[in-house]
N, CA, C and O atoms as a GROMACS GRO file, in nm:
protein
  412
    1MET      N    1  16.283   9.765  11.569
    1MET     CA    2  16.140   9.766  11.554
    1MET      C    3  16.087   9.904  11.591
    1MET      O    4  16.129   9.963  11.691
    2LYS      N    5  15.996   9.954  11.512
    2LYS     CA    6  15.940  10.087  11.536
    2LYS      C    7  15.835  10.080  11.647
    2LYS      O    8  15.749   9.992  11.648
    3THR      N    9  15.843  10.175  11.741
    3THR     CA   10  15.743  10.185  11.847
    3THR      C   11  15.673  10.320  11.840
    3THR      O   12  15.720  10.414  11.774
    4HIS      N   13  15.560  10.328  11.908
    4HIS     CA   14  15.477  10.448  11.902
    4HIS      C   15  15.437  10.488  12.044
    4HIS      O   16  15.416  10.402  12.129
    5ASP      N   17  15.427  10.619  12.067
    5ASP     CA   18  15.390  10.670  12.199
    5ASP      C   19  15.247  10.631  12.235
    5ASP      O   20  15.158  10.628  12.150
    6ALA      N   21  15.228  10.599  12.363
    6ALA     CA   22  15.095  10.569  12.417
    6ALA      C   23  15.095  10.606  12.564
    6ALA      O   24  15.198  10.640  12.621
    7LYS      N   25  14.979  10.599  12.625
    7LYS     CA   26  14.963  10.623  12.769
    7LYS      C   27  14.908  10.496  12.833
    7LYS      O   28  14.814  10.435  12.782
    8ARG      N   29  14.969  10.457  12.945
    8ARG     CA   30  14.920  10.344  13.024
    8ARG      C   31  14.853  10.404  13.147
    8ARG      O   32  14.917  10.474  13.226
    9ILE      N   33  14.726  10.376  13.162
    9ILE     CA   34  14.650  10.429  13.274
    9ILE      C   35  14.604  10.313  13.360
    9ILE      O   36  14.540  10.219  13.313
   10GLU      N   37  14.639  10.321  13.488
   10GLU     CA   38  14.601  10.217  13.584
   10GLU      C   39  14.506  10.278  13.686
   10GLU      O   40  14.532  10.385  13.741
   11ILE      N   41  14.397  10.209  13.710
   11ILE     CA   42  14.295  10.256  13.804
   11ILE      C   43  14.275  10.146  13.909
   11ILE      O   44  14.231  10.036  13.876
   12VAL      N   45  14.308  10.176  14.033
   12VAL     CA   46  14.283  10.084  14.143
   12VAL      C   47  14.153  10.128  14.208
   12VAL      O   48  14.138  10.244  14.247
   13ILE      N   49  14.059  10.035  14.220
   13ILE     CA   50  13.925  10.072  14.268
   13ILE      C   51  13.866   9.960  14.353
   13ILE      O   52  13.906   9.844  14.340
   14GLU      N   53  13.773   9.995  14.439
   14GLU     CA   54  13.702   9.895  14.518
   14GLU      C   55  13.625   9.801  14.425
   14GLU      O   56  13.559   9.847  14.332
   15ALA      N   57  13.634   9.673  14.450
   15ALA     CA   58  13.572   9.573  14.362
   15ALA      C   59  13.423   9.597  14.336
   15ALA      O   60  13.380   9.576  14.222
   16PRO      N   61  13.344   9.640  14.434
   16PRO     CA   62  13.202   9.661  14.404
   16PRO      C   63  13.175   9.772  14.301
   16PRO      O   64  13.066   9.779  14.245
   17LEU      N   65  13.273   9.859  14.276
   17LEU     CA   66  13.256   9.967  14.180
   17LEU      C   67  13.310   9.933  14.042
   17LEU      O   68  13.305  10.015  13.950
   18LEU      N   69  13.362   9.812  14.026
   18LEU     CA   70  13.427   9.774  13.900
   18LEU      C   71  13.332   9.785  13.781
   18LEU      O   72  13.371   9.839  13.677
   19ALA      N   73  13.211   9.735  13.793
   19ALA     CA   74  13.116   9.741  13.680
   19ALA      C   75  13.084   9.886  13.644
   19ALA      O   76  13.071   9.919  13.526
   20ARG      N   77  13.070   9.971  13.744
   20ARG     CA   78  13.042  10.112  13.717
   20ARG      C   79  13.158  10.176  13.641
   20ARG      O   80  13.137  10.256  13.550
   21LEU      N   81  13.281  10.140  13.678
   21LEU     CA   82  13.399  10.193  13.610
   21LEU      C   83  13.407  10.143  13.466
   21LEU      O   84  13.426  10.222  13.374
   22THR      N   85  13.393  10.013  13.446
   22THR     CA   86  13.405   9.960  13.310
   22THR      C   87  13.291  10.010  13.221
   22THR      O   88  13.311  10.031  13.101
   23ASP      N   89  13.172  10.031  13.278
   23ASP     CA   90  13.063  10.090  13.200
   23ASP      C   91  13.100  10.233  13.157
   23ASP      O   92  13.075  10.271  13.042
   24ALA      N   93  13.158  10.311  13.247
   24ALA     CA   94  13.200  10.448  13.215
   24ALA      C   95  13.308  10.448  13.106
   24ALA      O   96  13.305  10.532  13.017
   25LEU      N   97  13.402  10.354  13.114
   25LEU     CA   98  13.506  10.344  13.012
   25LEU      C   99  13.446  10.306  12.877
   25LEU      O  100  13.484  10.362  12.774
   26ASP      N  101  13.353  10.211  12.878
   26ASP     CA  102  13.286  10.172  12.753
   26ASP      C  103  13.213  10.291  12.690
   26ASP      O  104  13.224  10.314  12.570
   27ARG      N  105  13.138  10.366  12.772
   27ARG     CA  106  13.066  10.483  12.721
   27ARG      C  107  13.161  10.589  12.667
   27ARG      O  108  13.125  10.665  12.576
   28ALA      N  109  13.283  10.596  12.722
   28ALA     CA  110  13.383  10.694  12.677
   28ALA      C  111  13.455  10.648  12.551
   28ALA      O  112  13.538  10.721  12.497
   29GLY      N  113  13.423  10.527  12.503
   29GLY     CA  114  13.484  10.478  12.380
   29GLY      C  115  13.617  10.408  12.398
   29GLY      O  116  13.690  10.388  12.301
   30VAL      N  117  13.650  10.370  12.521
   30VAL     CA  118  13.773  10.295  12.545
   30VAL      C  119  13.754  10.156  12.484
   30VAL      O  120  13.658  10.086  12.517
   31THR      N  121  13.844  10.118  12.396
   31THR     CA  122  13.825   9.994  12.320
   31THR      C  123  13.883   9.870  12.388
   31THR      O  124  13.857   9.758  12.343
   32GLY      N  125  13.959   9.888  12.494
   32GLY     CA  126  14.014   9.772  12.561
   32GLY      C  127  14.072   9.806  12.696
   32GLY      O  128  14.121   9.917  12.719
   33TYR      N  129  14.067   9.710  12.785
   33TYR     CA  130  14.127   9.723  12.917
   33TYR      C  131  14.144   9.584  12.975
   33TYR      O  132  14.084   9.488  12.927
   34THR      N  133  14.225   9.573  13.077
   34THR     CA  134  14.248   9.447  13.147
   34THR      C  135  14.216   9.469  13.294
   34THR      O  136  14.255   9.570  13.352
   35VAL      N  137  14.144   9.375  13.354
   35VAL     CA  138  14.108   9.382  13.495
   35VAL      C  139  14.184   9.274  13.571
   35VAL      O  140  14.184   9.157  13.533
   36LEU      N  141  14.249   9.316  13.678
   36LEU     CA  142  14.327   9.224  13.761
   36LEU      C  143  14.282   9.234  13.906
   36LEU      O  144  14.251   9.344  13.953
   37PRO      N  145  14.278   9.122  13.979
   37PRO     CA  146  14.245   9.130  14.122
   37PRO      C  147  14.365   9.184  14.199
   37PRO      O  148  14.480   9.159  14.162
   38VAL      N  149  14.338   9.256  14.305
   38VAL     CA  150  14.443   9.304  14.394
   38VAL      C  151  14.437   9.217  14.518
   38VAL      O  152  14.333   9.209  14.584
   39LEU      N  153  14.547   9.152  14.551
   39LEU     CA  154  14.548   9.057  14.663
   39LEU      C  155  14.575   9.122  14.797
   39LEU      O  156  14.522   9.077  14.899
   40ALA      N  157  14.656   9.226  14.798
   40ALA     CA  158  14.692   9.292  14.923
   40ALA      C  159  14.758   9.425  14.890
   40ALA      O  160  14.791   9.451  14.774
   41GLY      N  161  14.776   9.507  14.992
   41GLY     CA  162  14.843   9.634  14.968
   41GLY      C  163  14.863   9.711  15.097
   41GLY      O  164  14.833   9.664  15.206
   42SER      N  165  14.914   9.828  15.080
   42SER     CA  166  14.937   9.917  15.192
   42SER      C  167  14.920  10.058  15.142
   42SER      O  168  14.964  10.092  15.032
   43GLY      N  169  14.857  10.141  15.220
   43GLY     CA  170  14.834  10.278  15.179
   43GLY      C  171  14.807  10.367  15.297
   43GLY      O  172  14.852  10.340  15.408
   44LYS      N  173  14.735  10.473  15.274
   44LYS     CA  174  14.705  10.574  15.374
   44LYS      C  175  14.643  10.514  15.501
   44LYS      O  176  14.669  10.560  15.612
   45SER      N  177  14.560  10.411  15.482
   45SER     CA  178  14.493  10.348  15.597
   45SER      C  179  14.569  10.230  15.654
   45SER      O  180  14.521  10.163  15.745
   46GLY      N  181  14.688  10.204  15.603
   46GLY     CA  182  14.770  10.093  15.653
   46GLY      C  183  14.764   9.971  15.563
   46GLY      O  184  14.716   9.978  15.449
   47HIS      N  185  14.812   9.859  15.613
   47HIS     CA  186  14.816   9.733  15.538
   47HIS      C  187  14.678   9.669  15.534
   47HIS      O  188  14.599   9.682  15.628
   48TRP      N  189  14.649   9.600  15.423
   48TRP     CA  190  14.526   9.524  15.413
   48TRP      C  191  14.550   9.402  15.325
   48TRP      O  192  14.647   9.399  15.249
   49SER      N  193  14.464   9.303  15.336
   49SER     CA  194  14.477   9.181  15.257
   49SER      C  195  14.340   9.120  15.234
   49SER      O  196  14.249   9.135  15.316
   50ARG      N  197  14.324   9.052  15.121
   50ARG     CA  198  14.200   8.980  15.094
   50ARG      C  199  14.198   8.845  15.165
   50ARG      O  200  14.095   8.777  15.166
   51GLU      N  201  14.309   8.808  15.224
   51GLU     CA  202  14.318   8.679  15.291
   51GLU      C  203  14.208   8.665  15.395
   51GLU      O  204  14.190   8.753  15.480
   52GLY      N  205  14.135   8.556  15.389
   52GLY     CA  206  14.029   8.530  15.484
   52GLY      C  207  13.895   8.591  15.449
   52GLY      O  208  13.796   8.564  15.517
   53GLN      N  209  13.888   8.672  15.344
   53GLN     CA  210  13.760   8.731  15.305
   53GLN      C  211  13.676   8.626  15.232
   53GLN      O  212  13.728   8.552  15.149
   54VAL      N  213  13.550   8.621  15.263
   54VAL     CA  214  13.461   8.524  15.202
   54VAL      C  215  13.424   8.565  15.059
   54VAL      O  216  13.410   8.480  14.971
   55SER      N  217  13.409   8.695  15.036
   55SER     CA  218  13.371   8.742  14.903
   55SER      C  219  13.469   8.849  14.856
   55SER      O  220  13.554   8.896  14.933
   56ALA      N  221  13.457   8.886  14.729
   56ALA     CA  222  13.543   8.991  14.674
   56ALA      C  223  13.489   9.130  14.706
   56ALA      O  224  13.551   9.229  14.668
   57ALA      N  225  13.375   9.139  14.775
   57ALA     CA  226  13.311   9.267  14.799
   57ALA      C  227  13.401   9.366  14.874
   57ALA      O  228  13.392   9.486  14.852
   58GLY      N  229  13.487   9.315  14.960
   58GLY     CA  230  13.577   9.404  15.035
   58GLY      C  231  13.710   9.421  14.967
   58GLY      O  232  13.798   9.488  15.022
   59GLY      N  233  13.727   9.363  14.850
   59GLY     CA  234  13.856   9.367  14.781
   59GLY      C  235  13.870   9.484  14.687
   59GLY      O  236  13.784   9.572  14.678
   60MET      N  237  13.981   9.484  14.618
   60MET     CA  238  14.015   9.588  14.523
   60MET      C  239  14.046   9.521  14.389
   60MET      O  240  14.078   9.403  14.383
   61ALA      N  241  14.037   9.599  14.283
   61ALA     CA  242  14.075   9.553  14.149
   61ALA      C  243  14.155   9.664  14.083
   61ALA      O  244  14.143   9.781  14.120
   62VAL      N  245  14.236   9.626  13.987
   62VAL     CA  246  14.307   9.726  13.908
   62VAL      C  247  14.266   9.708  13.761
   62VAL      O  248  14.262   9.596  13.709
   63VAL      N  249  14.236   9.820  13.698
   63VAL     CA  250  14.200   9.821  13.556
   63VAL      C  251  14.315   9.889  13.482
   63VAL      O  252  14.351  10.002  13.513
   64VAL      N  253  14.372   9.819  13.385
   64VAL     CA  254  14.485   9.871  13.308
   64VAL      C  255  14.438   9.900  13.166
   64VAL      O  256  14.380   9.814  13.100
   65CYS      N  257  14.462  10.022  13.121
   65CYS     CA  258  14.424  10.064  12.987
   65CYS      C  259  14.547  10.122  12.917
   65CYS      O  260  14.629  10.189  12.981
   66ILE      N  261  14.560  10.096  12.789
   66ILE     CA  262  14.663  10.161  12.709
   66ILE      C  263  14.591  10.231  12.595
   66ILE      O  264  14.515  10.169  12.521
   67VAL      N  265  14.616  10.360  12.583
   67VAL     CA  266  14.546  10.439  12.482
   67VAL      C  267  14.644  10.532  12.410
   67VAL      O  268  14.753  10.560  12.460
   68ALA      N  269  14.602  10.578  12.294
   68ALA     CA  270  14.679  10.680  12.223
   68ALA      C  271  14.679  10.806  12.309
   68ALA      O  272  14.580  10.833  12.378
   69PRO      N  273  14.787  10.884  12.306
   69PRO     CA  274  14.796  11.003  12.391
   69PRO      C  275  14.677  11.098  12.378
   69PRO      O  276  14.636  11.159  12.476
   70ASP      N  277  14.623  11.113  12.259
   70ASP     CA  278  14.512  11.207  12.240
   70ASP      C  279  14.380  11.156  12.296
   70ASP      O  280  14.281  11.230  12.298
   71ARG      N  281  14.375  11.030  12.343
   71ARG     CA  282  14.254  10.973  12.403
   71ARG      C  283  14.261  10.966  12.555
   71ARG      O  284  14.163  10.930  12.621
   72ALA      N  285  14.376  11.001  12.611
   72ALA     CA  286  14.396  10.987  12.756
   72ALA      C  287  14.300  11.074  12.837
   72ALA      O  288  14.244  11.026  12.936
   73ASP      N  289  14.279  11.199  12.798
   73ASP     CA  290  14.191  11.287  12.876
   73ASP      C  291  14.048  11.235  12.881
   73ASP      O  292  13.983  11.246  12.985
   74THR      N  293  13.999  11.180  12.772
   74THR     CA  294  13.864  11.125  12.770
   74THR      C  295  13.852  11.009  12.868
   74THR      O  296  13.754  10.999  12.942
   75LEU      N  297  13.952  10.922  12.867
   75LEU     CA  298  13.953  10.808  12.959
   75LEU      C  299  13.962  10.856  13.103
   75LEU      O  300  13.889  10.806  13.189
   76LEU      N  301  14.049  10.951  13.130
   76LEU     CA  302  14.066  11.000  13.266
   76LEU      C  303  13.940  11.067  13.320
   76LEU      O  304  13.906  11.050  13.437
   77THR      N  305  13.871  11.140  13.236
   77THR     CA  306  13.746  11.203  13.277
   77THR      C  307  13.642  11.098  13.314
   77THR      O  308  13.573  11.112  13.415
   78ALA      N  309  13.631  10.993  13.235
   78ALA     CA  310  13.538  10.884  13.263
   78ALA      C  311  13.575  10.813  13.393
   78ALA      O  312  13.489  10.784  13.476
   79ALA      N  313  13.703  10.784  13.411
   79ALA     CA  314  13.748  10.715  13.532
   79ALA      C  315  13.725  10.802  13.656
   79ALA      O  316  13.679  10.753  13.760
   80PHE      N  317  13.756  10.929  13.645
   80PHE     CA  318  13.743  11.017  13.760
   80PHE      C  319  13.598  11.034  13.801
   80PHE      O  320  13.570  11.057  13.919
   81SER      N  321  13.505  11.023  13.707
   81SER     CA  322  13.362  11.036  13.741
   81SER      C  323  13.320  10.926  13.838
   81SER      O  324  13.224  10.943  13.913
   82VAL      N  325  13.390  10.812  13.837
   82VAL     CA  326  13.360  10.702  13.928
   82VAL      C  327  13.447  10.709  14.053
   82VAL      O  328  13.398  10.689  14.164
   83VAL      N  329  13.574  10.737  14.036
   83VAL     CA  330  13.671  10.731  14.145
   83VAL      C  331  13.662  10.849  14.242
   83VAL      O  332  13.695  10.833  14.360
   84GLU      N  333  13.618  10.965  14.197
   84GLU     CA  334  13.627  11.086  14.278
   84GLU      C  335  13.560  11.077  14.414
   84GLU      O  336  13.605  11.143  14.508
   85ARG      N  337  13.454  11.000  14.428
   85ARG     CA  338  13.383  10.991  14.556
   85ARG      C  339  13.412  10.861  14.631
   85ARG      O  340  13.347  10.833  14.732
   86HIS      N  341  13.506  10.782  14.584
   86HIS     CA  342  13.532  10.652  14.644
   86HIS      C  343  13.682  10.630  14.660
   86HIS      O  344  13.764  10.710  14.615
   87ILE      N  345  13.716  10.519  14.723
   87ILE     CA  346  13.857  10.480  14.732
   87ILE      C  347  13.905  10.446  14.592
   87ILE      O  348  13.839  10.370  14.521
   88GLY      N  349  14.018  10.501  14.553
   88GLY     CA  350  14.072  10.469  14.421
   88GLY      C  351  14.196  10.549  14.391
   88GLY      O  352  14.215  10.659  14.443
   89ILE      N  353  14.279  10.493  14.309
   89ILE     CA  354  14.404  10.558  14.267
   89ILE      C  355  14.410  10.551  14.115
   89ILE      O  356  14.382  10.446  14.057
   90VAL      N  357  14.445  10.661  14.052
   90VAL     CA  358  14.460  10.664  13.907
   90VAL      C  359  14.602  10.710  13.878
   90VAL      O  360  14.646  10.814  13.926
   91SER      N  361  14.673  10.632  13.797
   91SER     CA  362  14.808  10.671  13.757
   91SER      C  363  14.820  10.668  13.606
   91SER      O  364  14.754  10.590  13.538
   92VAL      N  365  14.905  10.757  13.554
   92VAL     CA  366  14.928  10.768  13.410
   92VAL      C  367  15.078  10.757  13.385
   92VAL      O  368  15.158  10.826  13.449
   93THR      N  369  15.114  10.671  13.293
   93THR     CA  370  15.254  10.649  13.259
   93THR      C  371  15.271  10.655  13.108
   93THR      O  372  15.187  10.604  13.034
   94ASP      N  373  15.378  10.716  13.062
   94ASP     CA  374  15.411  10.711  12.920
   94ASP      C  375  15.462  10.571  12.888
   94ASP      O  376  15.537  10.512  12.967
   95CYS      N  377  15.423  10.518  12.774
   95CYS     CA  378  15.472  10.387  12.732
   95CYS      C  379  15.485  10.386  12.580
   95CYS      O  380  15.450  10.482  12.512
   96GLN      N  381  15.536  10.277  12.529
   96GLN     CA  382  15.555  10.256  12.386
   96GLN      C  383  15.479  10.129  12.346
   96GLN      O  384  15.478  10.031  12.421
   97VAL      N  385  15.417  10.132  12.228
   97VAL     CA  386  15.348  10.015  12.176
   97VAL      C  387  15.401   9.984  12.036
   97VAL      O  388  15.454  10.071  11.967
   98VAL      N  389  15.387   9.859  11.997
   98VAL     CA  390  15.435   9.816  11.867
   98VAL      C  391  15.327   9.829  11.760
   98VAL      O  392  15.356   9.861  11.645
   99ARG      N  393  15.202   9.805  11.798
   99ARG     CA  394  15.090   9.812  11.702
   99ARG      C  395  14.993   9.922  11.743
   99ARG      O  396  14.894   9.894  11.812
  100PRO      N  397  15.017  10.046  11.703
  100PRO     CA  398  14.937  10.158  11.750
  100PRO      C  399  14.790  10.152  11.705
  100PRO      O  400  14.705  10.213  11.769
  101GLU      N  401  14.761  10.083  11.599
  101GLU     CA  402  14.623  10.076  11.550
  101GLU      C  403  14.531  10.002  11.650
  101GLU      O  404  14.409  10.011  11.639
  102ARG      N  405  14.589   9.931  11.744
  102ARG     CA  406  14.511   9.858  11.843
  102ARG      C  407  14.465   9.948  11.958
  102ARG      O  408  14.381   9.909  12.039
  103PHE      N  409  14.520  10.070  11.964
  103PHE     CA  410  14.493  10.156  12.079
  103PHE      C  411  14.433  10.286  12.034
  103PHE      O  412  14.403  10.373  12.116
   0.00000   0.00000   0.00000
């Protein structure tokens, strides 16, 4: 089966900033993304967990986008406009897709 190059971009962000991030992605012309809740993790500030939290306000979310390589910079610029002043991690990975017209 023929595959095509793409970029997988994952953005981990504080849950209260999620709408601001997805709005920025929409304005940048990103045609699709998936949002997942983050249940727990460990990082620079140590271990943390959503366990026992009453609301998602203190939680984190991850937004996963797959785009054509020539669209990655536009997406990254939009994401960074939100993440640069807040807690967040942005990673970029090369990947392969089967239906490139979707990305």
